[in-house]
C-alpha positions in Angstrom: -32.1 -5.4 7.2 -31.4 -6.4 10.8 -30.2 -4.7 13.9 -26.7 -5.6 15.2 -25.5 -6.2 18.8 -21.8 -5.2 18.9 -18.9 -6.0 21.2 -17.1 -3.4 23.2 -13.3 -3.9 23.6 -12.0 -2.7 27.1 -8.4 -1.7 26.3 -6.6 0.4 28.9 -6.2 3.4 26.6 -10.0 3.7 26.1 -12.6 6.3 27.3 -15.0 5.8 30.3 -17.6 8.1 28.6 -17.5 8.2 24.8 -18.8 4.8 23.8 -21.2 4.5 26.7 -22.7 7.9 25.9 -23.2 6.9 22.3 -25.0 3.7 23.4 -27.1 5.5 25.9 -25.5 3.8 29.0 -24.6 5.4 32.3 -21.2 7.3 32.4 -18.5 7.1 33.6 -18.1 3.3 33.1 -16.2 1.2 35.7 -13.5 0.5 33.2 -12.1 2.1 30.0 -14.0 1.2 26.8 -11.8 1.6 23.7 -13.5 0.2 20.6 -17.0 -0.8 19.5 -16.7 -3.4 16.8 -19.2 -3.8 14.0 -18.5 -6.7 11.6 -17.5 -10.3 11.4 -14.1 -10.3 13.0 -13.5 -13.8 14.5 -12.3 -12.3 17.8 -15.6 -10.5 18.5 -18.2 -10.8 15.7 -21.4 -8.7 15.8 -24.6 -10.5 16.5 -27.6 -10.1 14.2 -30.9 -9.5 16.1 -33.8 -11.3 14.5 -37.4 -10.1 14.6 -38.2 -12.6 17.2 -35.4 -11.4 19.5 -33.0 -14.3 18.7 -29.4 -13.3 18.3 -27.1 -15.0 15.8 -23.4 -14.5 15.2 -22.8 -12.6 11.9 -19.7 -14.7 11.4 -21.8 -17.9 11.4 -24.3 -16.4 9.0 -21.6 -15.6 6.5 -20.1 -19.0 6.8 -23.5 -20.6 6.3 -24.6 -18.6 3.3 -21.9 -16.2 2.0 -23.6 -15.6 -1.4 -26.8 -14.3 0.3 -25.0 -12.0 2.7 -21.9 -10.9 0.8 -23.0 -11.2 -2.8 -21.3 -13.2 -5.6 -18.7 -10.5 -6.5 -17.6 -10.2 -2.9 -17.4 -13.9 -2.5 -15.3 -14.3 -5.6 -12.8 -11.7 -4.3 -12.7 -12.5 -0.6 -14.4 -15.8 -0.1 -16.8 -16.0 2.9 -14.8 -13.2 4.8 -16.4 -9.8 5.3 -13.5 -7.7 4.0 -14.0 -4.7 6.3 -14.4 -4.0 10.0 -16.1 -0.8 11.3 -15.3 0.6 14.7 -16.0 3.4 17.1 -12.6 4.2 18.5 -12.4 6.2 21.7 -8.9 7.1 23.0 -8.2 8.9 26.2 -4.5 7.9 26.2 -2.1 7.3 23.3 -2.1 4.0 21.4 1.1 2.2 20.3 3.3 3.5 17.5 2.6 1.1 14.7 2.4 0.3 11.0 0.7 -2.4 8.9 2.0 -4.5 6.0 1.0 -4.6 2.4 -0.9 -7.6 1.0 2.4 -9.0 -0.4 4.3 -8.5 2.8 1.4 -9.9 4.9 1.2 -13.1 2.7 5.0 -13.6 2.9 5.2 -13.0 6.6 2.2 -15.2 7.3 3.7 -18.1 5.3 7.1 -17.6 7.0 5.7 -17.7 10.5 3.4 -20.7 9.7 6.5 -22.6 8.4 8.3 -21.6 11.7 5.5 -23.1 13.7 4.7 -19.9 15.6 1.2 -20.2 17.1 -1.2 -17.7 15.5 -2.2 -16.4 19.0 1.4 -16.3 20.3 2.4 -12.9 21.7 5.5 -12.8 19.4 3.4 -13.4 16.3 3.6 -10.6 13.7 1.3 -12.0 11.1 -1.7 -13.9 12.4 -3.3 -13.7 9.0 -2.1 -13.3 5.4 -4.0 -10.0 4.5 -3.2 -6.3 4.4 -4.6 -3.9 6.9 -5.2 -0.4 5.4 -7.4 1.8 7.6 -9.1 5.1 7.7 -10.1 7.2 10.8 -12.8 9.9 10.6 -13.1 12.2 13.6 -16.4 12.4 15.6 -14.7 14.8 18.1 -11.5 16.7 17.8 -9.1 13.9 17.1 -5.3 14.0 17.7 -2.8 11.7 15.9 0.7 11.2 14.7 0.8 9.9 11.2 3.4 9.7 8.4 7.0 11.1 8.4 7.1 14.9 8.4 9.0 16.6 5.6 12.7 16.1 6.6 13.7 19.8 6.4 11.0 20.7 8.9 12.3 18.0 11.3 15.8 19.5 11.0 14.2 22.8 11.9 12.5 21.3 14.9 15.8 19.8 16.1 17.4 23.2 15.7 14.7 24.8 17.8 15.2 22.3 20.6 19.0 22.3 20.4 19.4 19.2 22.5 23.2 18.6 22.9 23.0 14.8 22.8 20.9 15.0 19.6 23.3 17.3 17.7 25.0 14.4 15.8 21.6 13.0 14.9 20.5 16.4 13.6 23.6 16.5 11.4 22.8 13.1 10.0 19.4 14.2 8.8 20.5 17.6 7.6 23.1 16.0 5.4 20.5 13.8 3.8 17.0 15.4 4.2 15.0 12.7 2.4 13.5 9.2 2.9 17.0 7.6 3.1 18.1 10.1 5.8 14.9 9.5 7.8 15.4 5.7 7.6 18.9 6.1 8.9 17.9 8.4 11.8 14.8 6.4 12.7 16.8 3.2 12.7 19.4 4.8 14.9 16.8 6.1 17.4 14.6 3.0 17.5 17.6 0.7 18.3 19.3 2.8 20.9 20.1 0.9 24.1 18.1 1.8 27.2 21.0 3.4 29.0 21.4 5.9 26.1 17.7 6.7 26.2 18.0 7.3 29.9 20.5 10.0 29.1 18.9 11.5 26.0 15.2 11.6 26.9 15.5 13.8 30.1 17.4 16.4 28.0 14.8 16.2 25.3 11.9 16.7 27.7 13.7 19.6 29.4 14.1 21.3 25.9 10.5 20.6 25.1 9.3 22.3 28.3 11.4 25.4 27.5 10.0 25.4 23.9 6.4 25.3 25.2 7.1 28.0 27.7 8.4 30.2 25.0 5.3 29.5 22.8 7.6 28.1 20.1 6.7 27.1 16.6 6.6 23.4 17.5 4.7 23.7 20.8 2.1 21.1 19.9 4.8 18.6 18.9 6.6 19.3 22.1 3.5 18.9 24.3 3.1 15.5 22.6 6.6 14.5 23.4 6.1 15.5 27.1 2.9 13.5 27.3 4.5 10.4 25.8 7.6 10.8 27.9 5.5 10.8 31.0 3.7 7.7 30.1 6.7 5.8 28.5 9.7 7.3 30.3 12.5 5.2 28.7 10.8 4.3 25.3 12.5 4.9 22.0 9.0 5.7 20.6 9.2 9.0 22.4 12.1 10.0 20.2 10.5 8.5 17.0 7.4 10.7 17.6 9.6 13.7 16.8 9.8 12.5 13.1 6.0 12.3 12.5 3.3 14.7 11.4 1.3 15.9 14.4 -2.4 16.2 13.3 -5.5 17.6 14.8 -8.7 16.5 12.9 -11.9 18.3 13.3 -15.2 16.4 13.2 -15.8 15.0 9.7 -12.2 15.1 8.7 -10.3 11.9 8.1 -6.9 10.4 7.3 -6.2 7.2 5.3 -3.3 5.1 6.5 -1.9 2.8 3.8 0.6 0.0 4.2 3.8 1.2 5.8 2.5 4.4 7.3 3.9 4.8 10.9 1.2 6.3 13.1 -0.2 6.5 16.6 -3.7 7.8 17.7 -3.3 10.1 20.7 -6.8 11.3 21.8 -10.3 11.6 20.6 -13.3 9.6 19.3 -13.6 8.6 15.6 -15.2 6.1 13.2 -12.5 3.7 12.0 -12.9 1.4 9.0 -10.2 -1.1 8.2 -9.5 -4.3 6.4 -10.5 -7.3 8.4 -7.0 -8.2 9.6 -4.9 -8.3 12.8 -1.5 -7.6 11.3 0.2 -4.9 13.4 3.9 -4.2 13.7 4.8 -2.0 16.7 7.9 -0.1 17.4 7.2 1.7 20.7 4.8 3.2 23.2 3.6 -0.2 24.2 4.3 -3.1 26.5 3.4 -5.5 23.7 5.7 -7.3 21.3 8.1 -5.1 19.3 10.0 -6.5 16.3 12.1 -3.7 15.0 13.8 -5.6 12.1 10.4 -6.7 10.8 9.0 -3.2 11.2 11.8 -1.8 9.1 11.0 -4.2 6.3 7.5 -2.7 6.0 7.9 1.0 6.8 7.4 3.6 4.2 9.8 6.5 4.8 8.4 8.8 2.2 7.9 12.2 3.9 5.7 15.2 3.6 2.4 16.5 4.9 -0.3 14.0 5.7 -3.4 14.5 3.5 -6.5 15.3 5.5 -9.7 14.1 3.7 -12.8 16.3 3.8 -14.9 13.7 1.9 -16.4 14.0 -1.6 -20.0 15.3 -1.6 -22.2 12.9 -3.7 -25.4 14.8 -2.9 -26.7 17.3 -0.3 -26.8 14.6 2.4 -24.1 12.0 1.4 -20.3 12.4 1.7 -17.9 9.6 0.7 -14.3 9.2 1.8 -12.5 7.8 -1.3 -9.3 5.7 -0.7 -7.3 3.2 -2.8 -8.4 0.4 -0.5 -10.4 -2.3 -2.2 -11.7 -3.7 1.1 -13.8 -0.8 2.3 -15.4 2.5 1.6 -16.7 4.8 4.4 -19.6 7.3 3.7 -21.3 9.8 6.0 -25.0 10.8 5.8 -26.0 14.1 7.4 -29.3 15.9 7.7 -30.2 19.4 8.9 -33.5 21.3 8.9 -32.5 22.8 5.6 -31.3 19.5 4.0 -33.7 16.8 5.2 -34.1 14.7 2.0 -34.2 11.0 1.6 -30.9 9.2 0.7 -31.2 6.1 -1.5 -28.4 3.5 -0.8 -27.6 0.8 -3.4 -24.7 -1.6 -3.2 -23.8 -4.9 -4.8 -22.2 -6.0 -1.6 -22.8 -5.9 2.2 -23.2 -2.7 4.2 -23.3 -1.7 7.9 -25.0 1.5 9.0 -24.4 3.2 12.4 -26.4 6.2 13.6 -24.3 8.7 15.5 -26.8 11.6 15.9 -30.6 11.8 16.1 -32.5 8.9 14.6 -33.4 7.8 11.1 -35.9 5.4 9.4 -34.7 2.8 7.0 -37.2 1.7 4.3 -36.6 -1.1 1.9 -37.9 -1.0 -1.6 -41.0 -2.8 -2.6 -39.9 -6.3 -3.5 -42.9 -7.2 -5.7 -45.2 -10.3 -5.4 -47.5 -8.3 -3.0 -44.8 -7.9 -0.3 -44.7 -4.6 1.6 -41.7 -2.4 2.1 -39.9 -3.2 5.4 -39.2 -0.3 7.8 -36.7 -0.1 10.7 -36.1 2.8 13.1 -32.4 3.4 13.8 -31.8 5.6 16.9 -28.4 7.0 18.0 -25.9 4.3 18.9 -27.7 1.6 17.0 -26.4 -0.2 13.9 -27.9 -2.4 11.2 -26.7 -5.1 8.8 -27.7 -4.9 5.2 -27.0 -8.1 3.3 -26.1 -8.0 -0.3 -29.4 -9.7 -1.1 -31.4 -7.1 0.7 -33.3 -4.7 -1.6 -31.9 -1.2 -1.9 -32.7 1.0 1.2 -33.8 4.5 1.6 -32.8 6.5 4.7 -34.7 9.5 6.0 -34.3 11.5 9.2 -36.8 11.1 12.0 -35.3 13.2 14.8 -32.5 15.7 14.8 -30.0 16.0 17.7 -28.6 19.5 18.0 -30.0 20.3 14.6 -28.4 17.2 12.9 -29.0 13.6 12.2 -26.0 11.5 11.1 -25.3 8.0 9.9 -22.0 6.4 8.9 -22.0 3.7 6.3 -19.4 1.0 5.8 -19.3 -0.9 2.6 -16.9 -3.0 0.6 -14.8 -1.0 -1.9 -13.8 -2.3 -5.3 -14.9 -5.9 -6.1 
């Protein structure tokens, strides 16, 4: 049971206030801060703070004694690699339009690029590792995203409402086959359009979106998003592709799970993200980074319909779990109010990371016998703690409420 010192990633789309405020630092920051990483990712591993103040890389601790930190079951499944990475993600601008491969696709793609001799850190590398990258985002603030293909008939209706002359034939294509195959055909057409066609189509689309918003039309939120993306990426095919996706607004505590093949882009807001410990990203737009459309089309899932919003499963008065099919991770949320201020007992056969996002809590380990005393640790807002698999079970209790609430997020491995 040891405190963590975590890396902040300064991507251009990040916030100048959200992460700094959580960590108790002055705001605004000189530069955008996009992600706070908690885990053992090789690119920026957390550092474990020992009782004497010494800091040690969590990655090196796992390499030195994986059984102690990860547990035998976790080691049998994933070796010395911590299977999950936990983040605070703070977006002030849209992220790229992207999807992630399945485990089989990642293994095949990794082997293919290794055989081709593409350096793992090369900008045109699609698969720097052989693992899947499912992820879940849980909103801390109102959180806006595009995720998953909208039901095709609804998209036909959207195109009817906009009535863009240069998109009429594309509308007919989808109306004739309003299913996954039709979406694949339309998406492929749009994402491969030459730039000179985009320069003709996108201004017409943006003008139609302005008129739709002015008229308070049914798809005003979607049109506002197209206008925002079109301003930032004026000749990008991803602006067109955004018309095909579900436009989501998550309230605090709501989450979405993004399995392999799900096309998505986070737009704005702050959330807790948990994902498999992988770097495999296939982008198709809204980015200056490497785009590989043929490879993206190999992994995309064109199944369409509403994106499921997770409210979480209440396990007791203070504990809510977000269940997903991902074996690599499980995210839980602990909440306390003046009316519900009980102690939560956490047991896990594997490693855990706890992050306090409101108020402060006290962690107490169980008595270990042989005359040893229970260990205690205070976890204030913005601080996180590493719980090795060999640590005794821990009890968590609120110490101080913030706006009537104390809150902790817990990352753990999923199925072993």
